[in-house]
C-alpha atoms as one frame of an Amber mdcrd trajectory, in Angstrom:
protein
  -0.025  -0.018   0.080   2.206   2.484  -1.287  -1.071   5.864   0.347  -1.376
   6.302   3.897  -4.431   4.573   5.327  -6.276   6.777   7.667  -4.795   6.385
  10.315  -7.219   4.595  13.193  -4.255   4.255  16.093  -0.763   5.883  16.667
   0.888   2.178  15.921  -0.817   2.552  12.235   1.536   2.928  10.214   4.342
   1.166  12.286   6.734  -1.442   9.852   6.050  -5.196  10.994   8.211  -7.709
   9.526   7.659 -10.991   8.536   9.417 -14.005   7.078   7.726 -16.760   5.242
   9.065 -19.536   2.233   8.095 -18.670  -0.930   5.225 -21.362  -0.584   3.631
 -19.500   2.092   4.117 -16.005   0.371   2.139 -17.537  -3.007  -0.493 -18.976
  -0.833  -1.180 -15.511   0.279  -0.967 -13.949  -2.539  -3.702 -16.405  -3.624
  -6.102 -15.810  -1.260  -5.164 -12.177  -1.324  -6.255 -12.588  -5.457  -9.407
 -13.519  -4.802 -10.553 -10.392  -3.002 -12.154  -7.160  -5.258  -9.622  -5.744
  -7.265  -9.632  -2.765  -4.897  -8.368  -4.277  -2.056  -6.400  -6.718  -3.226
  -3.983  -4.149  -6.202  -2.495  -2.406  -3.634  -1.198  -5.279  -0.898  -0.313
  -7.654  -4.344   1.811  -5.010  -5.800   3.375  -3.843  -1.965   4.705  -8.008
  -1.877   5.599  -7.484  -5.423   7.646  -4.808  -4.800   9.576  -6.318  -1.519
   9.840  -9.582  -2.811  10.702  -9.883  -6.288  14.429  -8.845  -4.981  13.795
 -11.226  -2.664  13.132 -13.682  -4.933  15.673 -13.402  -7.423  18.439 -12.848
  -5.372  17.605 -16.388  -3.884  17.193 -17.662  -8.125  20.906 -16.584  -8.387
  21.625 -17.827  -5.265  20.378 -21.108  -6.266  21.751 -21.171  -9.432  25.406
 -20.123  -8.621  25.958 -23.079  -5.574  27.736 -26.291  -7.035  25.406 -29.058
  -8.195  25.533 -32.480  -6.129  26.560 -35.185  -7.801
């Protein structure tokens, strides 16, 4: 959500950090994706903007790792 949400509580705009596996993130996005577009699109964009660089780094790390024989 790049837009500021109307603040209801002093803690509303504080940042929380979560850690999810790729599978868990995909499950969350799937659930959010079933919500109406107006509600889901900003949340999906936020997850993608934060998750894409992390995912790309994981892919690169995996590709560079020595292959077990």
